[in-house]
LODREN-430981 format. One record per residue (C-alpha): residue in one letter; x, y, z. Coordinates in Angstrom, 3 decimals, padded with zeros to 6 digits, always signed. Layout:
<atoms>
A:X:Y:Z
...
</atoms>
This chain:
<atoms>
M:+000.034:-000.074:-000.248
N:+000.946:+003.231:-000.640
Q:+000.792:+005.735:+002.458
I:+001.255:+008.863:+000.275
K:-001.286:+008.210:-002.166
I:-003.294:+007.148:+000.474
G:-002.778:+010.479:+002.041
R:-003.390:+012.279:-000.611
F:-006.816:+010.795:-001.206
I:-008.065:+011.037:+002.485
A:-006.893:+015.072:+002.012
A:-008.932:+015.060:-001.418
C:-011.908:+013.426:+000.210
R:-012.257:+015.408:+003.149
K:-012.018:+018.765:+001.011
K:-014.879:+017.521:-000.862
A:-016.566:+016.650:+001.496
N:-016.230:+020.173:+002.985
L:-014.518:+019.477:+006.226
T:-011.399:+020.984:+007.727
Q:-008.767:+018.716:+009.441
M:-010.583:+019.507:+013.074
Q:-013.948:+019.186:+011.277
L:-013.285:+015.820:+010.569
A:-010.792:+014.811:+013.925
D:-014.506:+015.642:+015.366
K:-016.445:+013.422:+014.187
L:-013.684:+010.510:+014.809
G:-013.089:+011.496:+018.160
I:-009.247:+011.742:+017.036
T:-006.829:+015.029:+017.535
D:-006.609:+016.907:+013.972
K:-002.502:+016.152:+014.361
A:-003.597:+012.410:+012.938
I:-005.798:+013.489:+010.230
S:-002.826:+015.327:+009.284
K:-000.090:+012.440:+009.632
W:-002.571:+010.159:+007.169
E:-002.591:+013.305:+004.833
R:+001.235:+013.902:+004.454
G:+001.393:+009.779:+004.343
I:+003.327:+009.632:+007.722
A:+000.919:+006.843:+009.166
M:-002.210:+005.130:+008.749
P:-005.406:+005.277:+009.923
D:-006.733:+002.668:+012.537
T:-008.938:+000.119:+012.152
S:-011.352:+000.484:+014.184
I:-011.962:+003.825:+012.724
M:-011.507:+003.056:+009.119
L:-015.356:+002.190:+008.151
E:-016.446:+005.611:+010.038
L:-013.925:+007.658:+007.991
C:-015.193:+005.893:+005.118
N:-018.601:+006.855:+005.529
I:-017.978:+010.248:+006.465
L:-015.820:+010.910:+003.348
G:-018.413:+008.610:+001.074
I:-015.690:+006.242:-000.162
S:-015.521:+002.156:+000.328
V:-012.625:+000.318:+002.482
N:-011.082:-000.806:-000.803
E:-011.135:+002.807:-002.428
L:-009.033:+003.997:+000.943
L:-006.399:+001.635:+000.738
S:-005.790:+001.145:-003.006
G:-005.727:+005.679:-002.429
E:-007.808:+005.865:-005.487
K:-011.547:+006.220:-006.889
I:-012.556:+002.213:-008.080
N:-015.148:+001.485:-010.802
M:-017.384:-001.704:-010.470
E:-015.055:-003.439:-013.237
Q:-011.741:-002.758:-011.407
N:-012.803:-003.596:-007.991
N:-012.383:-007.539:-007.855
Q:-008.733:-007.071:-009.254
K:-008.139:-004.388:-006.514
N:-009.471:-006.753:-004.111
E:-006.845:-009.155:-005.207
Q:-003.992:-006.927:-005.293
L:-004.992:-005.636:-001.866
L:-004.727:-008.647:-000.568
L:-001.713:-009.675:-002.112
D:-000.497:-006.392:-001.000
M:-001.210:-007.090:+002.858
A:-000.114:-010.497:+002.703
K:+003.445:-009.090:+001.781
E:+003.588:-006.601:+004.294
L:+002.478:-009.279:+006.775
E:+005.185:-011.784:+005.756
Q:+007.636:-008.848:+005.734
K:+007.020:-007.579:+009.491
N:+007.315:-011.153:+010.511
K:+010.424:-011.592:+009.323
T:+011.552:-008.213:+010.302
I:+010.041:-009.234:+014.197
W:+012.053:-012.878:+013.830
S:+015.439:-011.253:+012.787
S:+014.569:-008.631:+016.075
M:+014.056:-011.684:+018.226
W:+017.399:-013.036:+016.995
A:+019.589:-010.224:+017.086
I:+018.171:-009.758:+021.048
M:+019.107:-013.903:+021.679
I:+022.602:-012.816:+020.199
V:+023.217:-009.911:+022.375
S:+022.152:-011.380:+025.739
M:+023.928:-015.047:+025.223
T:+026.899:-012.523:+024.300
A:+026.355:-010.216:+027.375
L:+025.514:-013.737:+029.667
L:+029.041:-015.219:+028.615
A:+030.662:-011.808:+028.731
G:+029.776:-011.518:+032.370
I:+029.976:-014.528:+033.759
F:+033.665:-014.252:+032.388
I:+034.477:-011.081:+034.113
A:+032.614:-012.686:+036.933
A:+034.995:-016.149:+036.999
F:+038.201:-014.812:+035.787
L:+038.487:-010.799:+037.613
I:+036.634:-010.913:+040.560
P:+037.965:-012.692:+043.296
E:+036.027:-015.276:+045.179
G:+033.455:-014.796:+047.501
V:+030.244:-012.698:+048.326
W:+030.915:-010.379:+045.529
Q:+031.609:-012.833:+042.620
L:+027.872:-014.906:+043.672
V:+026.260:-011.399:+043.269
T:+027.674:-010.791:+040.237
I:+026.864:-014.316:+038.685
V:+023.053:-013.725:+039.574
G:+022.968:-010.025:+038.756
V:+023.989:-011.201:+035.228
C:+021.606:-014.148:+034.992
V:+018.748:-012.017:+035.922
L:+019.516:-009.353:+033.231
F:+019.682:-012.444:+030.728
L:+016.522:-013.365:+031.592
I:+014.702:-009.787:+031.134
P:+015.633:-009.652:+027.167
C:+014.418:-013.189:+027.066
F:+011.096:-013.158:+028.268
Y:+011.127:-010.133:+025.436
A:+012.055:-012.917:+022.509
L:+009.704:-014.913:+023.609
K:+006.916:-012.814:+023.498
L:+008.248:-011.770:+019.840
E:+008.275:-015.300:+018.803
V:+004.705:-016.063:+019.802
S:+003.525:-012.595:+017.997
V:+004.900:-014.167:+014.185
G:+003.441:-017.214:+012.691
A:+002.208:-020.241:+014.476
Y:+003.424:-023.742:+016.221
K:+002.446:-026.344:+013.584
C:+001.123:-029.706:+015.550
S:+002.960:-032.690:+014.339
H:+000.239:-035.104:+014.913
C:-002.580:-033.558:+012.589
G:-000.735:-030.849:+011.318
Y:-003.218:-028.334:+012.621
E:-001.372:-024.283:+013.226
I:-001.773:-023.724:+017.081
V:-001.457:-019.875:+018.215
P:-001.103:-019.981:+021.908
T:-000.838:-017.494:+024.112
Y:+002.272:-016.560:+025.623
K:+001.910:-018.156:+029.209
E:+001.245:-021.018:+027.014
V:+004.085:-020.965:+025.052
M:+006.367:-019.646:+028.016
M:+005.368:-022.892:+030.414
A:+005.452:-025.429:+027.479
M:+008.710:-027.404:+027.278
H:+010.520:-026.478:+024.302
R:+013.912:-027.921:+021.895
G:+014.876:-024.661:+020.167
F:+011.535:-023.391:+018.541
T:+009.768:-026.412:+019.149
R:+007.665:-026.456:+021.794
H:+005.038:-028.926:+023.688
L:+001.768:-027.606:+023.256
M:-001.536:-029.346:+023.325
C:-003.393:-028.830:+019.951
P:-007.368:-027.801:+020.393
K:-007.821:-029.823:+016.599
C:-006.533:-033.198:+017.519
N:-006.641:-032.962:+021.677
K:-003.189:-034.708:+021.678
R:-000.251:-032.797:+023.100
T:+002.891:-033.082:+020.648
W:+005.767:-031.156:+019.878
C:+005.149:-028.182:+017.730
K:+007.163:-027.081:+015.013
K:+007.188:-022.976:+014.718
V:+006.093:-022.028:+011.309
L:+006.363:-018.085:+010.337
K:+003.126:-018.073:+007.627
K:-000.047:-019.063:+009.460
</atoms>
């Protein structure tokens, strides 16, 4: 989706409806700064108000996301293109999140090993050495919990028994036994607890 094009289309439709940014913002219950960001292509309208925005501007959601008026002949083609574009965007976001998770884990593991090395070889044996090791381990766990949250937020876990793709809660994943990115989860389809492999595409 072309945010600049969509922004210009919103601005044109707003002006056609004889509305100022402030008037449109009041109708939607948001600030005029949000409208300004949409029209400059900096941000997109939230999905929760998209339908209301379209009703006010007298356009369809399809037209809003296309950034142009669509005739009936073009409608199906535009629908297919929008779905493809949204799928590509989701796939790219998933890859970015997955890369971020790996970066967090690598940096955290490096910091953990460096902290343990420092505690073992540069701090004399005693209470301070123990405090340092415990502190380093605790600090290592904080980014691990965040990395796990990122892992859960993308894709699904494929049941090895029936092939169903499970989207578990953060708590279910955290409590499950795991081998890398394969987790021992309860499948809601076959009602069996199996080793479920992480797949990025739902």
